[in-house]
C-alpha positions as CSV (number, residue, x, y, z in Angstrom):
1,M,83.8,75.4,85.2
2,R,81.3,75.8,88.1
3,M,79.9,72.9,90.0
4,Y,77.3,72.9,92.8
5,R,77.2,70.2,95.4
6,K,75.4,69.5,98.7
7,T,76.1,67.2,101.6
8,V,74.1,66.7,104.8
9,L,76.0,65.5,107.9
10,D,74.6,63.0,110.4
11,N,73.8,65.8,112.8
12,G,71.7,67.6,110.2
13,L,74.2,70.4,109.3
14,R,74.1,71.1,105.5
15,I,77.1,71.9,103.5
16,V,76.7,73.5,100.1
17,S,79.4,74.6,97.7
18,E,80.1,75.9,94.3
19,E,83.5,75.1,92.8
20,I,84.9,77.9,90.7
21,H,88.4,77.0,89.7
22,H,89.4,80.1,87.7
23,V,89.4,82.3,90.8
24,R,91.9,82.5,93.7
25,S,89.5,83.3,96.5
26,V,87.1,81.2,98.7
27,S,84.2,82.7,100.6
28,I,82.8,80.6,103.4
29,G,80.1,81.3,105.9
30,I,78.1,79.8,108.7
31,W,74.4,80.6,108.1
32,V,71.9,80.1,110.9
33,R,68.2,80.1,110.5
34,C,67.7,82.4,113.4
35,G,67.2,86.2,113.8
36,S,65.2,88.8,115.6
37,R,62.0,87.2,114.4
38,D,62.8,84.3,116.8
39,E,62.8,86.6,119.8
40,D,60.1,88.1,121.8
41,R,59.7,91.6,123.4
42,F,61.7,90.4,126.5
43,T,64.6,88.8,124.6
44,N,64.7,91.2,121.7
45,G,68.3,91.9,120.6
46,T,69.6,88.5,121.7
47,A,70.6,87.2,118.3
48,H,72.5,90.4,117.4
49,F,74.2,90.4,120.8
50,I,75.3,86.8,120.2
51,E,76.8,87.8,116.9
52,H,79.0,90.3,118.7
53,M,80.0,87.9,121.4
54,L,81.3,85.3,119.1
55,F,84.2,87.6,118.3
56,K,85.0,88.4,122.0
57,G,87.2,85.4,122.9
58,T,87.3,81.6,123.0
59,G,89.1,79.1,125.2
60,T,92.4,79.6,123.2
61,R,92.0,83.0,121.6
62,S,91.3,86.5,122.9
63,A,89.4,89.0,120.8
64,Y,92.7,90.4,119.7
65,D,93.9,86.9,118.8
66,I,90.8,86.3,116.7
67,A,91.4,89.6,114.8
68,S,95.1,88.8,114.4
69,A,94.5,85.3,113.1
70,I,92.2,86.6,110.4
71,D,94.6,89.4,109.4
72,S,97.5,86.9,109.3
73,I,95.8,85.0,106.4
74,G,94.8,88.1,104.5
75,G,91.2,87.4,105.3
76,I,88.1,89.6,105.3
77,V,85.6,88.7,108.0
78,N,82.1,90.0,108.6
79,A,78.9,89.0,110.3
80,Y,75.3,90.2,110.4
81,T,72.0,89.5,112.1
82,G,68.8,89.9,110.2
83,K,65.1,89.2,110.9
84,E,65.4,85.5,110.0
85,I,69.1,84.7,109.4
86,T,72.4,85.3,111.2
87,S,75.6,84.8,109.3
88,F,79.4,84.7,110.1
89,Y,81.6,84.6,107.0
90,M,85.1,85.0,105.7
91,K,86.7,85.6,102.3
92,V,90.3,84.3,102.0
93,P,92.9,83.2,99.5
94,D,92.1,79.7,98.4
95,Y,95.2,78.2,100.1
96,H,93.9,79.5,103.5
97,L,90.5,77.8,103.4
98,C,91.4,75.2,106.0
99,R,92.6,78.0,108.4
100,A,89.4,79.9,107.8
101,I,87.3,76.9,108.7
102,E,89.3,76.5,111.9
103,I,88.8,80.1,112.9
104,L,85.1,80.1,112.2
105,S,84.5,76.8,114.0
106,D,86.5,78.1,117.0
107,I,84.4,81.2,117.5
108,F,81.2,79.3,116.8
109,N,81.9,76.3,119.0
110,N,84.2,77.7,121.8
111,S,83.2,81.3,122.5
112,L,83.4,82.0,126.3
113,F,80.6,84.5,126.7
114,D,82.7,86.0,129.4
115,P,80.6,88.1,131.8
116,S,83.0,91.0,131.8
117,E,83.0,91.1,128.0
118,I,79.2,90.9,128.0
119,E,79.0,94.0,130.1
120,K,81.5,95.9,127.8
121,E,79.6,94.8,124.7
122,K,76.3,96.1,126.2
123,S,77.8,99.6,126.1
124,V,78.9,99.1,122.5
125,I,75.5,97.9,121.4
126,L,73.7,100.6,123.3
127,Q,75.8,103.1,121.4
128,E,74.9,101.4,118.2
129,I,71.2,101.7,119.1
130,C,71.7,105.4,119.8
131,M,73.5,105.9,116.5
132,I,70.4,104.4,114.6
133,E,68.0,106.6,116.6
134,D,70.1,109.6,115.8
135,T,69.9,108.7,112.1
136,P,66.2,109.3,111.2
137,D,66.5,108.1,107.6
138,E,67.6,104.7,109.0
139,Y,65.4,104.7,112.1
140,V,62.2,105.2,110.1
141,Y,62.6,101.7,108.7
142,D,62.5,100.1,112.2
143,F,59.6,102.4,113.1
144,F,57.7,101.4,110.0
145,G,58.2,97.7,110.8
146,E,56.9,98.2,114.3
147,I,53.8,100.0,112.9
148,F,53.2,97.6,110.0
149,W,53.6,94.3,111.7
150,N,51.6,95.4,114.8
151,G,53.1,93.4,117.6
152,H,54.5,90.5,115.5
153,P,58.2,89.6,116.1
154,L,59.0,90.6,112.5
155,G,58.4,94.2,113.8
156,L,61.0,93.9,116.5
157,P,64.3,95.8,115.8
158,V,67.3,93.6,115.1
159,L,69.4,95.5,117.6
160,G,66.8,95.3,120.4
161,S,66.0,98.2,122.7
162,R,67.9,100.0,125.4
163,E,65.8,98.1,128.0
164,T,66.1,94.6,126.5
165,V,69.8,94.9,125.8
166,S,70.5,96.2,129.3
167,N,68.7,93.2,130.8
168,L,70.6,90.5,128.8
169,D,72.8,88.2,130.8
170,R,75.1,85.2,130.2
171,N,72.5,82.6,131.1
172,G,70.0,84.2,128.7
173,L,72.5,84.4,125.8
174,L,73.7,80.9,126.3
175,G,70.2,79.5,126.6
176,F,69.2,81.2,123.4
177,F,72.4,80.1,121.6
178,N,72.1,76.4,122.7
179,D,68.4,76.3,121.7
180,K,68.5,78.0,118.3
181,Y,72.1,77.6,116.9
182,R,71.7,73.8,116.4
183,A,73.3,71.8,113.6
184,D,70.0,71.3,111.7
185,H,69.4,75.0,111.7
186,I,72.8,75.7,110.1
187,V,74.1,75.9,106.5
188,V,77.8,76.1,105.8
189,A,78.2,77.6,102.3
190,A,81.4,78.1,100.4
191,T,82.1,79.3,96.9
192,G,85.4,79.6,95.1
193,N,88.5,77.6,94.2
194,L,87.8,74.6,96.4
195,K,87.0,70.9,96.3
196,H,83.7,69.9,97.8
197,D,84.9,66.6,99.2
198,D,87.8,68.2,101.0
199,L,85.5,70.9,102.3
200,V,83.1,68.3,103.7
201,K,85.9,66.5,105.5
202,Q,87.1,69.8,107.1
203,V,83.7,71.0,108.1
204,E,82.7,67.6,109.4
205,N,85.8,67.5,111.6
206,A,85.1,71.0,112.9
207,F,81.3,70.7,113.5
208,S,80.6,67.0,114.0
209,G,80.1,67.6,117.8
210,L,77.4,70.1,117.2
211,K,74.0,68.8,118.3
212,G,70.9,68.8,116.2
213,G,67.3,69.4,117.4
214,G,66.3,72.4,119.5
215,N,63.5,74.7,119.0
216,G,63.0,75.5,115.3
217,V,59.4,76.5,115.6
218,R,58.7,80.1,114.5
219,S,55.9,82.4,115.2
220,K,53.0,82.2,112.8
221,A,53.0,84.4,109.8
222,P,52.0,88.0,110.6
223,T,48.8,89.7,109.5
224,A,48.9,93.4,108.4
225,S,46.3,96.1,108.3
226,S,46.3,99.7,107.3
227,R,48.0,101.8,110.0
228,I,49.7,105.2,110.4
229,G,52.4,106.1,112.9
230,V,54.2,109.3,113.5
231,L,57.2,110.0,115.7
232,G,57.5,113.8,116.3
233,R,61.0,115.1,116.2
234,D,62.4,118.6,115.6
235,L,64.2,117.8,112.3
236,E,64.8,119.7,109.1
237,Q,63.2,116.9,107.1
238,V,60.3,114.5,107.4
239,H,61.3,110.9,106.8
240,L,58.4,108.9,105.4
241,I,57.8,105.3,104.5
242,M,54.6,104.2,102.9
243,G,54.2,100.4,102.4
244,T,52.1,97.3,102.1
245,L,52.5,93.6,101.8
246,G,54.9,92.1,99.3
247,P,55.7,88.5,98.1
248,S,57.5,86.0,100.3
249,F,61.0,84.7,99.6
250,T,59.5,81.7,97.8
251,D,56.4,83.2,96.2
252,P,56.6,82.6,92.4
253,S,55.4,86.2,91.9
254,R,58.6,87.6,93.4
255,Y,60.1,88.1,90.0
256,S,57.2,90.3,88.9
257,A,57.6,92.2,92.2
258,Y,61.2,92.9,91.6
259,L,60.4,94.3,88.1
260,M,57.4,96.3,89.5
261,N,59.7,97.8,92.1
262,A,62.3,98.7,89.5
263,V,59.7,100.6,87.5
264,L,58.2,102.3,90.5
265,G,61.3,103.4,92.5
266,G,64.2,101.1,92.1
267,S,66.5,103.4,90.1
268,M,67.1,107.0,88.9
269,S,65.0,106.4,85.8
270,S,62.1,105.1,87.9
271,R,58.7,106.7,88.0
272,L,58.9,108.0,91.6
273,F,62.4,109.3,91.3
274,Q,61.7,111.1,88.0
275,E,58.3,112.6,89.2
276,I,59.3,113.5,92.8
277,R,62.9,114.6,92.4
278,E,63.7,115.3,88.8
279,K,60.4,116.9,87.6
280,R,59.2,118.6,90.7
281,G,62.2,118.9,93.0
282,L,60.2,117.9,96.1
283,A,62.9,115.6,97.6
284,Y,66.5,114.6,97.4
285,S,66.1,111.0,98.4
286,V,63.3,108.8,97.1
287,H,63.2,105.0,96.4
288,S,61.1,101.9,96.7
289,Y,62.2,98.6,98.0
290,I,61.0,95.0,98.6
291,V,62.0,92.8,101.6
292,P,60.9,89.1,101.4
293,Y,60.6,86.9,104.4
294,E,59.7,83.2,104.9
295,E,56.0,83.4,104.4
296,V,55.3,87.0,103.6
297,G,57.1,90.1,102.4
298,K,57.0,93.9,102.5
299,F,57.0,96.6,99.8
300,G,57.8,100.1,100.7
301,V,58.5,103.6,99.4
302,Y,60.9,105.9,101.3
303,V,61.0,109.7,100.8
304,G,62.9,112.4,102.8
305,M,61.4,115.9,102.3
306,S,60.7,119.2,104.0
307,E,57.5,119.3,106.0
308,D,55.7,121.6,103.6
309,K,56.1,119.0,100.8
310,V,54.6,116.0,102.6
311,K,51.0,116.4,101.2
312,D,52.3,116.8,97.6
313,V,54.7,113.8,97.9
314,I,52.0,111.5,99.4
315,G,49.7,112.4,96.6
316,I,52.2,111.6,94.0
317,V,53.1,108.2,95.6
318,L,49.5,107.3,95.8
319,S,48.9,108.3,92.3
320,E,51.8,106.2,91.0
321,L,50.8,103.2,93.0
322,D,47.3,103.5,91.6
323,R,48.6,103.9,88.1
324,I,50.6,100.7,88.1
325,R,47.5,98.9,89.5
326,T,45.2,100.2,86.8
327,E,47.4,100.6,83.7
328,Y,49.9,98.3,82.0
329,I,53.5,99.5,82.1
330,S,55.1,100.2,78.7
331,D,57.2,97.7,76.7
332,K,60.1,100.1,77.2
333,E,59.7,100.1,80.9
334,L,59.5,96.3,81.0
335,H,62.6,95.9,78.9
336,T,64.6,98.5,81.0
337,A,63.5,96.8,84.3
338,K,64.5,93.4,83.1
339,E,67.9,94.6,81.9
340,Q,68.4,96.4,85.2
341,I,67.5,93.4,87.4
342,K,69.5,91.0,85.2
343,G,72.5,93.3,85.1
344,N,72.6,93.8,88.9
345,F,72.2,90.1,89.4
346,L,74.9,89.0,87.0
347,L,77.3,91.6,88.2
348,G,76.8,90.3,91.7
349,M,77.7,86.9,90.5
350,E,81.2,88.1,89.7
351,S,82.2,87.9,93.4
352,T,82.6,84.7,95.4
353,D,81.0,86.3,98.5
354,S,77.8,87.2,96.6
355,R,77.6,83.7,95.2
356,M,78.2,82.2,98.7
357,T,75.4,84.4,100.1
358,R,73.0,83.3,97.3
359,L,73.9,79.6,97.9
360,A,73.1,79.9,101.6
361,K,69.8,81.7,101.3
362,N,68.6,79.4,98.5
363,E,69.4,76.4,100.7
364,I,67.7,77.9,103.8
365,Y,64.5,79.1,102.0
366,F,64.2,76.6,99.1
367,G,66.4,73.6,100.1
368,R,67.9,73.7,96.6
369,H,70.2,75.6,94.3
370,F,69.0,77.9,91.5
371,S,71.5,78.3,88.6
372,P,72.0,81.8,87.3
373,E,70.5,80.7,84.0
374,E,67.3,79.6,85.8
375,T,67.1,83.0,87.5
376,V,67.5,84.9,84.3
377,E,64.8,82.7,82.7
378,N,62.4,83.6,85.5
379,I,63.1,87.3,85.0
380,E,62.6,87.1,81.3
381,A,59.3,85.2,81.8
382,V,57.7,88.2,83.5
383,T,55.1,90.0,81.4
384,R,53.2,93.3,81.7
385,E,50.1,91.4,82.5
386,K,51.8,89.6,85.4
387,I,53.1,92.9,86.9
388,R,49.6,94.5,86.7
389,T,48.0,91.4,88.3
390,L,50.5,91.5,91.1
391,A,50.0,95.2,91.6
392,Q,46.3,94.8,91.8
393,N,46.7,92.0,94.4
394,L,49.3,93.9,96.5
395,L,48.7,97.6,96.2
396,G,45.2,97.9,97.7
397,S,44.2,100.0,100.6
398,A,43.6,97.2,103.1
399,T,47.2,97.0,104.2
400,L,48.6,100.3,103.0
401,S,50.4,101.9,106.0
402,A,52.7,104.8,106.7
403,A,55.3,105.8,109.3
404,A,57.0,109.2,109.5
405,V,59.7,110.8,111.7
406,G,59.9,114.6,111.9
407,R,57.8,117.7,112.4
408,I,54.5,116.2,111.4
409,S,51.3,114.8,112.8
410,E,49.1,111.8,111.9
411,E,46.5,114.2,110.4
412,D,49.1,115.2,107.8
413,I,49.1,111.6,106.4
414,V,46.0,110.8,104.4
415,L,46.0,107.4,102.6
416,E,42.3,107.2,101.7
417,P,40.5,106.7,99.4
418,F,43.4,105.0,97.6
419,G,42.7,101.7,96.0
420,H,39.1,102.4,94.9
421,G,39.7,103.4,91.4
422,G,41.1,106.9,91.9
423,L,42.3,109.5,94.2
424,A,40.3,112.3,96.0
425,E,40.5,115.7,94.5
C-alpha cells in the first residue's frame, strides 16, 4: 500500500511523503527552490558552491565526521545544483531514518562556511569547471544555453565561471544562503518504509528554527530568438546543438512534447538516430532532449560528428524537424513512443529515490502530487494531432538556434529557410 501525505509547518516548510511499507529503504531529501537562475553575472556559481560547503563541516562535525556518519548507517548521500532547484538527499535503511534527518539537518542548519575550507573548495570547483571545459560534448550544452537565453540568468552555467568562483567569499555565500534558503522555499520529501506523522515530528524538531520569508522573486521569463554561436577549437569532432523553445514544467502540452522527443531522437529507434547514424553513418552520438523550467522550456538536438559531415547533418536535422511539423507521425511510432515513455517512467518508480525526487519536484512546481496512474493516463491521452500541433507551435524558425564547438565557423551553420514549408535545395 502506498499513501501520499503533505504537511506545512508554521514557518512555511513543506513536508511530503509517500509511505511504501513493502520496502526496507527510505529516501529523504531537502529540496530548495533555488539554483543558478537565481544568480546574476557577478554571483554566478554561488548556489553550487554552497552545495559543496554544506559537506565541509559543522559546529560538531568535520567533513570527515560527516562522511563517516553517513557510512556508519549504510547510507548513500548525494546533492546537486540545477538551474532552479538545489537538493541534498540520502537513502538509508528504514531503521536509520531518524539519524539521516539529524545528519541532513546538521549540515543544512549548522555548516560553518569556514574561510579556509572556502579557499580549498575554490580550487576543487575551478578544477570541476576545467573538467567540463575539457569535455566538449558536455560543455556545448552550457554554450548553447548562453547563446539561446541571450543574457538571461537561465543561460548562466551552474558551476559559474573561473572569475566569479574566484571572487566568492564567506560574506557573499552566507548572504545568499540566508536570503534564498528559507523555510518557505524548502520541501522535505521522503519515500519508503516510514510513517508520515513520525516524519513530521522529526523534521519539525530539526527545522522549526528555520526562518521563512526572504527573497523568492525570480527574474522574468526569458525570451528567445534565433541565434548562432561557434566556439572554435582544434578538435577531432564538431559538437553541435540545435534547439528551440519547449514547454514549461507545468504546460499541459508537455506530454505531447515527451512523445515528440521520443519519436525524433529519444532512443535508438528514433528518426534522427536511424537516419544519421544507422542509415548514413554520419555520427556516433545523436539524440534529442527536452528540459522544462518554471515558465518555459527548451528542446534540443545534439550531434557529434567530423567537420566534413556538418552540412549533411544539419540538413537532415532540419528535414526531420520540418517533417514532424508538416506530417502526422504513424500509429506505430505513437504506440512505440507511448510504451517507451511509460516504461521508463514506471521502471523509475521501482526505486524510492526516484519516487522521492518526483514527489519533491511535483510539490515545487505544481503544489500537489500526481499519482503514477494519472501520469500514465496523460501519456495515453496524447494523439498524433496533438503532437503535430505542438510541433507546428514550437519548431518554427523564429527561435531555432545553434551552438557548436570545434573546427567550424558560423558560416558553416545555415538554419534558413527552415520553417517556411520546405528546405532550400
